[in-house]
Each structure stands twice: as structure tokens, then as C-alpha cells.
C-alpha positions as CSV (number, residue, x, y, z in Angstrom):
1,M,-21.8,2.8,50.2
2,P,-18.4,3.6,48.8
3,S,-18.2,6.2,46.0
4,E,-17.3,5.2,42.5
5,T,-13.6,5.2,41.5
6,L,-12.2,7.4,38.8
7,W,-11.8,4.4,36.5
8,E,-15.4,3.3,37.0
9,I,-16.7,6.8,36.1
10,A,-14.5,6.9,33.0
11,K,-15.6,3.4,31.9
12,A,-19.3,4.3,32.3
13,E,-18.8,7.5,30.3
14,V,-17.1,5.7,27.5
15,E,-19.9,3.0,27.4
16,E,-22.5,5.8,27.4
17,R,-20.8,7.5,24.4
18,R,-20.6,4.2,22.5
19,S,-24.2,3.3,23.0
20,G,-25.4,6.8,22.2
21,G,-23.3,7.0,19.0
22,S,-24.7,3.7,17.8
23,E,-28.3,4.7,18.3
24,S,-28.2,8.2,17.0
25,D,-28.3,8.9,13.3
26,G,-26.5,11.7,11.6
27,V,-24.2,12.4,14.5
28,E,-20.5,12.7,13.4
29,I,-18.1,11.0,15.7
30,G,-15.2,13.3,16.6
31,E,-12.5,10.7,16.0
32,K,-11.6,8.9,12.7
33,S,-8.8,6.7,11.6
34,V,-7.0,6.6,8.3
35,F,-4.7,3.7,7.5
36,F,-2.1,4.2,4.7
37,I,-0.8,1.1,3.0
38,G,0.9,0.6,-0.4
39,S,4.2,0.4,-2.3
40,K,7.5,0.6,-0.5
41,N,8.9,4.1,-0.9
42,G,5.7,5.0,-2.7
43,G,5.2,8.4,-1.0
44,K,2.8,7.6,1.8
45,T,4.6,9.7,4.4
46,T,4.8,12.6,2.0
47,I,1.1,12.6,1.6
48,I,0.5,12.4,5.3
49,L,2.8,15.3,6.1
50,R,1.2,17.4,3.3
51,C,-2.2,16.7,4.8
52,L,-1.0,17.8,8.2
53,D,0.8,20.9,7.0
54,R,4.1,19.7,8.4
55,D,7.0,21.1,6.6
56,E,9.6,18.5,7.3
57,P,11.5,15.9,5.1
58,P,9.9,12.5,5.1
59,K,11.8,9.7,6.7
60,P,11.6,6.0,5.8
61,T,8.8,4.1,7.7
62,L,10.4,1.3,9.7
63,A,7.3,-0.9,10.3
64,L,4.0,0.6,11.6
65,E,4.0,4.2,12.5
66,Y,1.3,6.5,14.1
67,T,0.6,10.2,14.1
68,Y,-2.5,12.3,14.5
69,G,-4.0,15.6,13.4
70,R,-6.6,17.9,14.8
71,R,-9.1,20.3,13.2
72,A,-11.2,22.9,14.9
73,K,-14.9,23.0,14.2
74,G,-15.6,26.3,15.8
75,H,-15.2,28.5,18.9
76,N,-15.5,26.5,22.2
77,I,-16.2,23.3,20.3
78,P,-13.9,20.3,20.8
79,K,-11.6,19.6,17.9
80,D,-12.0,16.6,15.7
81,I,-9.1,14.1,15.9
82,A,-7.8,12.1,13.1
83,H,-5.5,9.1,13.7
84,F,-3.1,8.3,10.9
85,W,-1.5,4.9,10.7
86,E,1.2,4.0,8.1
87,L,2.4,0.6,7.2
88,G,6.0,0.5,5.9
89,G,7.8,-2.2,3.9
90,G,5.3,-2.6,1.1
91,T,4.0,-6.2,1.3
92,S,6.7,-7.5,3.7
93,L,4.9,-6.7,7.0
94,L,1.3,-7.9,6.3
95,D,1.0,-9.3,9.8
96,L,1.0,-5.8,11.2
97,I,-2.2,-4.8,9.4
98,S,-4.4,-6.3,12.2
99,I,-3.0,-3.9,14.8
100,P,-4.9,-0.7,14.0
101,I,-8.0,-2.5,12.8
102,T,-10.2,-3.1,15.9
103,S,-13.9,-3.3,16.7
104,D,-13.7,0.0,18.5
105,T,-12.3,1.9,15.5
106,L,-13.7,0.0,12.5
107,R,-16.9,2.1,12.2
108,T,-14.8,5.2,11.5
109,F,-11.9,3.5,9.7
110,S,-10.7,4.2,6.2
111,I,-8.0,2.7,4.0
112,V,-5.7,4.6,1.6
113,L,-3.8,2.4,-0.8
114,V,-0.8,4.2,-2.4
115,L,0.6,2.6,-5.5
116,D,3.9,3.6,-7.2
117,L,3.0,4.3,-10.8
118,S,6.7,4.4,-11.7
119,K,7.0,0.6,-11.0
120,P,4.2,-0.9,-13.1
121,N,5.5,-4.5,-12.8
122,D,5.1,-4.3,-9.0
123,L,1.8,-2.6,-9.1
124,W,-0.6,-5.6,-9.3
125,P,1.1,-7.9,-6.7
126,T,1.4,-5.0,-4.3
127,M,-2.2,-4.1,-4.7
128,E,-3.5,-7.6,-4.6
129,N,-1.6,-8.7,-1.5
130,L,-2.4,-5.6,0.6
131,L,-6.1,-5.5,-0.3
132,Q,-6.5,-9.2,0.4
133,A,-4.7,-9.1,3.7
134,T,-6.7,-5.9,4.8
135,K,-10.0,-7.3,3.7
136,L,-9.4,-10.6,5.6
137,N,-8.7,-8.6,8.8
138,V,-11.6,-6.3,8.4
139,D,-14.0,-9.3,7.8
140,K,-12.7,-10.9,11.0
141,V,-13.4,-7.8,13.0
142,I,-16.9,-7.3,11.5
143,M,-17.7,-10.9,12.3
144,K,-16.5,-10.5,15.9
145,L,-18.4,-7.2,16.1
146,G,-21.6,-8.9,14.9
147,K,-21.6,-11.3,17.8
148,K,-21.5,-8.4,20.3
149,N,-23.5,-5.8,18.4
150,S,-25.4,-7.2,15.4
151,K,-27.0,-3.8,14.7
152,A,-23.6,-2.1,14.3
153,A,-22.3,-4.8,12.0
154,S,-25.5,-4.6,9.9
155,E,-25.1,-0.8,9.6
156,M,-21.5,-1.2,8.4
157,R,-22.6,-3.7,5.7
158,Q,-25.2,-1.3,4.5
159,K,-22.9,1.7,4.7
160,I,-20.5,0.3,2.1
161,W,-23.2,0.8,-0.6
162,S,-23.7,4.5,0.3
163,N,-21.4,5.7,-2.5
164,M,-23.3,3.7,-5.1
165,Q,-26.6,5.1,-6.4
166,K,-29.5,2.7,-6.1
167,D,-30.2,2.9,-9.9
168,H,-26.5,2.5,-10.9
169,P,-26.3,-0.1,-13.7
170,D,-23.3,-1.9,-12.1
171,R,-24.8,-2.3,-8.6
172,E,-25.1,-6.1,-9.1
173,L,-21.7,-6.5,-10.7
174,I,-19.4,-5.1,-8.1
175,D,-18.2,-6.1,-4.6
176,P,-17.5,-3.0,-2.5
177,F,-14.7,-3.1,0.0
178,P,-16.1,-3.5,3.6
179,I,-14.8,0.0,4.6
180,P,-14.1,3.2,2.7
181,L,-11.2,2.8,0.3
182,V,-9.1,5.3,-1.7
183,I,-6.5,4.3,-4.3
184,I,-3.8,6.8,-5.0
185,G,-1.4,6.4,-7.9
186,S,1.7,8.3,-6.8
187,K,4.7,9.6,-8.8
188,Y,2.6,10.5,-11.8
189,D,5.4,12.8,-13.0
190,I,7.9,9.9,-13.1
191,F,5.3,7.7,-14.6
192,Q,5.0,10.1,-17.5
193,R,8.7,10.3,-18.0
194,I,9.2,6.5,-18.0
195,L,6.6,6.0,-20.7
196,G,8.3,8.9,-22.6
197,V,11.6,7.1,-22.4
198,F,10.0,3.9,-23.7
199,H,8.6,5.9,-26.6
200,L,11.9,7.6,-27.3
201,I,13.9,4.3,-27.3
202,K,11.4,2.7,-29.6
203,C,11.4,5.7,-31.9
204,V,15.2,5.8,-32.2
205,L,15.5,2.1,-32.9
206,V,12.7,1.9,-35.4
207,S,13.1,5.3,-37.0
208,K,16.5,4.4,-38.3
209,F,15.0,1.5,-40.2
210,Y,12.2,3.6,-41.5
211,W,14.7,6.4,-42.5
212,A,16.7,3.9,-44.5
213,K,13.5,2.9,-46.3
214,C,12.8,6.5,-47.1
215,L,16.3,7.0,-48.5
216,N,15.9,4.0,-50.7
217,K,12.8,5.6,-52.2
218,E,14.9,8.8,-52.8
219,R,12.8,10.7,-50.3
220,S,14.0,14.1,-49.2
221,D,16.1,14.4,-46.0
222,S,13.8,17.1,-44.8
223,V,11.5,14.4,-43.2
224,A,14.3,13.0,-41.1
225,L,13.5,13.2,-37.4
226,E,11.3,16.3,-37.2
227,G,10.4,15.5,-33.6
228,C,9.9,11.8,-34.5
229,S,10.1,10.9,-38.2
230,Y,8.9,7.4,-37.6
231,C,5.8,8.4,-35.7
232,S,4.9,11.2,-38.0
233,A,5.5,9.4,-41.3
234,S,5.0,5.7,-40.8
235,T,1.7,3.9,-41.2
236,E,2.8,0.9,-39.3
237,P,2.2,0.3,-35.5
238,N,4.9,2.4,-33.8
239,A,6.3,3.5,-30.5
240,K,3.7,6.1,-30.0
241,D,1.0,3.5,-30.1
242,F,3.0,1.2,-27.8
243,D,3.3,4.1,-25.3
244,S,-0.4,4.8,-25.5
245,E,-1.2,1.1,-25.1
246,K,0.8,0.8,-21.9
247,R,-0.8,3.9,-20.4
248,K,-4.3,2.6,-21.4
249,V,-3.7,-0.7,-19.7
250,I,-2.5,0.8,-16.4
251,C,-5.3,3.4,-16.3
252,K,-8.1,1.1,-17.3
253,T,-7.0,-1.6,-14.9
254,L,-6.8,0.7,-11.9
255,R,-10.2,2.2,-12.9
256,F,-11.7,-1.3,-13.0
257,V,-10.2,-2.3,-9.6
258,A,-11.3,0.9,-8.0
259,H,-14.9,0.7,-9.4
260,Y,-15.2,-3.0,-8.5
261,Y,-14.3,-2.2,-4.8
262,G,-16.4,0.9,-4.7
263,A,-13.3,3.0,-4.2
264,S,-12.1,6.5,-5.3
265,L,-9.1,6.6,-7.6
266,M,-6.7,9.5,-8.2
267,F,-3.2,10.2,-9.4
268,T,-0.8,12.5,-7.7
269,S,2.8,13.8,-8.0
270,K,4.9,16.7,-6.6
271,S,2.5,19.2,-8.4
272,E,0.9,21.5,-5.8
273,A,-2.4,21.4,-7.6
274,L,-2.6,17.6,-7.4
275,L,-1.4,17.5,-3.8
276,L,-4.2,19.9,-2.9
277,K,-6.8,17.6,-4.5
278,I,-5.3,14.6,-2.5
279,R,-5.3,16.7,0.7
280,G,-9.0,17.4,0.2
281,V,-9.8,13.7,-0.2
282,I,-7.8,12.7,2.9
283,N,-9.5,15.5,4.9
284,Q,-12.8,14.1,3.9
285,L,-11.9,10.7,5.3
286,A,-10.3,12.1,8.4
287,F,-12.6,15.0,9.3
288,G,-15.8,14.4,7.3
289,I,-15.3,17.4,5.0
290,N,-17.6,17.6,2.0
291,K,-16.6,15.1,-0.8
292,S,-15.4,16.4,-4.1
293,K,-17.5,15.5,-7.1
294,S,-15.0,16.4,-9.8
295,I,-14.0,13.7,-12.3
296,C,-11.2,13.2,-14.9
297,V,-11.1,10.0,-16.9
298,D,-8.7,11.1,-19.6
299,Q,-5.8,8.6,-19.6
300,N,-3.5,11.4,-20.8
301,K,-4.1,13.4,-17.7
302,P,-4.0,12.5,-13.9
303,L,-7.1,10.5,-13.2
304,F,-9.5,11.7,-10.5
305,I,-12.6,9.6,-10.0
306,T,-14.7,9.8,-6.9
307,A,-16.3,6.5,-5.7
308,G,-19.5,5.7,-7.5
309,L,-19.0,8.1,-10.5
310,D,-17.4,5.6,-12.8
311,S,-19.1,2.7,-14.7
312,L,-18.1,-0.5,-16.5
313,S,-19.5,0.9,-19.7
314,Q,-17.1,3.9,-19.6
315,I,-14.1,1.7,-18.5
316,G,-14.7,-0.8,-21.3
317,S,-13.4,-4.3,-21.7
318,P,-9.8,-5.3,-21.0
319,P,-7.5,-3.9,-23.7
320,L,-6.5,-7.0,-25.7
321,P,-7.1,-8.2,-29.2
322,D,-10.3,-10.1,-29.9
323,N,-8.5,-13.2,-31.0
324,D,-6.6,-13.4,-27.6
325,I,-9.7,-13.4,-25.4
326,G,-10.1,-17.2,-25.7
327,K,-6.5,-17.7,-24.6
328,F,-7.2,-16.4,-21.1
329,H,-8.9,-18.8,-18.8
330,A,-10.2,-16.5,-16.1
331,R,-12.5,-17.5,-13.3
332,S,-13.9,-13.9,-12.7
333,P,-13.7,-10.4,-14.3
334,M,-11.0,-9.5,-11.7
335,D,-8.9,-12.5,-12.7
336,L,-9.2,-11.6,-16.4
337,W,-8.0,-8.1,-15.8
338,K,-5.1,-9.5,-13.8
339,K,-4.0,-11.8,-16.6
340,V,-4.2,-9.0,-19.2
341,Y,-2.2,-6.7,-17.0
342,E,0.5,-9.2,-16.1
343,K,0.9,-10.1,-19.8
344,L,2.2,-6.6,-20.5
345,F,3.7,-6.0,-17.1
346,P,4.9,-9.4,-15.7
347,P,5.6,-9.3,-12.0
348,K,9.1,-9.7,-10.8
349,S,9.8,-13.0,-9.1
350,I,11.3,-11.5,-6.0
351,N,10.4,-12.6,-2.5
352,T,9.4,-9.4,-0.8
353,L,9.8,-10.9,2.6
354,K,13.6,-11.1,2.1
355,D,13.7,-7.4,1.3
356,V,13.5,-6.3,4.9
357,K,16.6,-4.5,6.0
358,D,18.0,-5.0,9.5
359,P,17.1,-1.8,11.5
360,A,20.2,-2.3,13.6
361,Q,22.3,-1.6,10.5
362,D,20.3,1.4,9.4
363,P,22.4,4.6,9.9
364,Q,19.2,6.5,10.5
365,Y,18.9,4.8,13.9
366,A,22.6,5.0,14.9
367,E,23.4,5.1,18.6
368,S,27.2,5.2,19.2
369,E,27.2,3.7,22.7
370,V,24.6,1.1,21.9
371,D,26.4,0.2,18.6
372,E,29.8,-0.2,20.3
373,M,28.3,-2.5,22.9
374,R,26.5,-4.5,20.2
375,I,29.8,-4.9,18.3
376,Q,31.4,-6.2,21.5
377,K,28.6,-8.7,22.2
378,D,28.6,-9.9,18.5
379,Q,32.4,-10.5,18.7
380,L,32.0,-12.3,22.0
381,L,29.3,-14.6,20.6
382,S,31.2,-15.3,17.4
383,S,34.5,-16.2,19.2
384,P,35.2,-19.8,20.4
385,R,33.9,-20.4,23.9
386,K,36.0,-21.8,26.7
387,I,34.5,-24.6,28.7
388,P,36.0,-26.8,31.5
389,T,37.5,-30.1,30.6
390,P,36.6,-33.3,32.5
391,R,39.9,-33.2,34.3
392,G,39.0,-30.2,36.4
393,W,38.1,-26.5,36.5
394,S,41.7,-25.3,36.3
395,Q,42.1,-26.5,32.8
396,F,40.3,-24.7,30.0
397,A,40.4,-25.1,26.2
398,A,38.8,-23.4,23.3
399,V,36.6,-26.0,21.7
400,S,33.9,-26.1,19.1
401,T,30.2,-27.0,19.6
402,A,30.8,-30.4,18.1
403,E,33.6,-31.1,20.6
404,V,31.3,-30.1,23.5
405,S,28.7,-32.5,22.3
406,R,31.3,-35.3,22.0
407,L,32.6,-34.6,25.5
408,L,29.1,-34.7,27.0
409,H,28.3,-38.0,25.3
410,K,31.5,-39.6,26.5
411,Q,30.7,-38.8,30.2
412,P,28.1,-40.5,32.3
413,H,25.0,-38.5,33.2
414,S,26.2,-38.2,36.8
415,A,29.3,-36.4,35.6
416,W,27.4,-33.7,33.6
417,P,27.0,-31.2,36.4
418,M,30.8,-31.3,36.8
419,L,31.2,-30.1,33.2
420,L,29.0,-27.0,33.6
421,P,29.9,-23.8,35.3
422,P,28.2,-23.0,38.6
């Protein structure tokens, strides 16, 4: 009887590992996958490099990129491996989401959604499109997995509730994402400055009017613009309130979305302290390190809320006047929050699919020899082509496509082969 081949032995070992991993409880699988999606130029690559301790400048992600990291458990113990996938282009390459999500990796798969806080008008459409596309692909894989291994699919559906306590008051009001999800608000430092600029512009425009009112009342010039005369002296709604309202809408909306999907939420920037917190969260997804239980819900500080620690009572209702609630015809709580958010931050009507640059024109991927050959081919294709005339092969003329069509239609079918080159 012939001995088993190397491929047969490897196949049997892999199947044995899979079956053993599905039946054993509490055993950590040594390989996990983390998929980074989010805003274009939102800082996904920077976060990955920081987590992997790679001191190199981030480069633009072309489409779908892969890298990996390893972590030692101890002496003479195999290292854990983390697979990092990153989707570039924001929402323009949604078809690529299905590539890393497979039935073999789904049980140890996590999603990290990175949203650019400095672009609040793009925040909701980016978040909505990416989460919907990802959830659609995950649901398809779970359904496919259920046909082959119903026990594994059932375990996955139960696992999504692990972050929510059984006695949590919102347990019946949320719809957890089918796999672990972390939402990161990036560029928090720029986000603060942008709201500060809004505040400053409003103060300058309005304080002049208020200052004139003060002078008409023969008020002393000493009150003029001590930091912000309008904000410190006026009793009317002012720019400071407007700044606070925008911050409240952004923070409360993200808190609701994260809590509804059973996800963790945190803000980050170039601050080393914030990056270390983010690194700890990513390491927990990639290597199973203990989860942080710290929490910060103060909207004037970077949010940091671990999955399952927030509640709808703490988040509150959508920030809008009571007399405006009847104006929003929402089909669900998520739809209501969307309408409230988009009222203050209307999405830009730009087709993101047209925002994809041609990689061939990107100087980052310049190849002198290839580019020169490409230019020659482009010139050759754009120049008028020479084809033989019906009179014979010795006579050539530069004609247009329309002329070629006219010549072919004038000739009988039997003469067509004579018009074509051998």
C-alpha cells in the first residue's frame, strides 16, 4: 500500500486542528485577523504601524493591503500570528471587502472602523456604507458556514452577545454586529481645532454686533474682547453654545451607533497616550490580551468606551428641540439618529466611486522603463491607423473608424478577408 503524500499528511493535520478547535472550549487559536476599514486618508495605516512598532512613514493604501505581526507567548512556545488587512479608498472599493472574510477566518475575525473626525459631513455616509457592506458579506459567510458546520455558526451567533451582560437594560434594544467591532474616531486633535475655528469665526462676527450694543449703552471699553466679549457677556445663544452643540451631536451619535452594534468606541490623535490606548485595544483583538475596562464619556475629552459599558440612558435622546421631533419621520432609532445628524452635517453629494485615482499616474509607483513604454503604446493607440484599401496591399491610407466601417459595408462579404492583414 503506497505511503501518504506530503499534501495528504498536511491536509489531515489541518482538518484535525479545525475539528479539535471547534470542539474544545477555552482554547485560544494562535491566528487572528483584524480588518481595517474606514475614511479615506483617515489614519488606518498609521494605527497599524504603531501597533506593530514599525517606525516608518505611512504610505497611501492603493486598494487592499496585507501585513502581519507576531507575538511571543513564552519560551519554546509558538508565537501568535495576527493578520492585518486594510481597505483603501474609503467607500470606493466595497467589492474588495469579501476577499479577507472567509469561513476559515471568520471565527477569529475582527473589524476596526476608522472614521475621520475632521470631516464630520462625510462621517455618516462612510460609516453606513462600510458597515452595511461588511455585515452583508459576514452574514453570507455565516450562512454558508451554517450549512457545513451548524455548531460553529451557532457558537458565533451566541458569541456576539458575550460583551453584553445578561441583565443589561438595553439587551433587547440593540442589534450586535455579527463579529467583534471597534470604532475609532481619528484626528481628534484636528477635530478640536476645527470646532475651535467655528467658535472663533462666530465670536468675531457676532461680538462686533454685541460690542456695538454695549457702546450704545455707554458701557466701558474694558469688557471688549477679553478672550471673547460676546461669549462672556451675552445672554443670547452664542458661538460657544453652537460649538458645544456640534460636539455633542457627533459624540452622542457615535456613542449610539457603537452601543447599538455592541462595539467599542474611542478617539485618537497623534498623542502618545491616546495611541497607547488604541494599541492596547488592537492587541486585544489580534492577540487576545486582556481587555481594558476604562471608560470616558465626557464629550469635552477623547471618548473611550469599551463594548457593553455604555447604555441608552446615559447616551440620552437625539439632541434636537422637542418641537422638531414630529418633523422627523424615522422608521427606526438608527434612522432617527441619522436624520438628526445629517440635519447639522449634511452629506456632500459627491460620487465616491469617481474619486479613484489611476494608479498608473501615481508618482509613488513610477517605473521609468515601464512608463516610457506605456507612453509609446498610448501614442500608438491614439494615432490614426493605416489599413489596406480595396485596390491592393500596396496602397495604404490613414482613415478613421467611420471610414473603415463604410469601406467594409461597401464590399461584399467575400471580399472582407482581402481587407484584413494576414
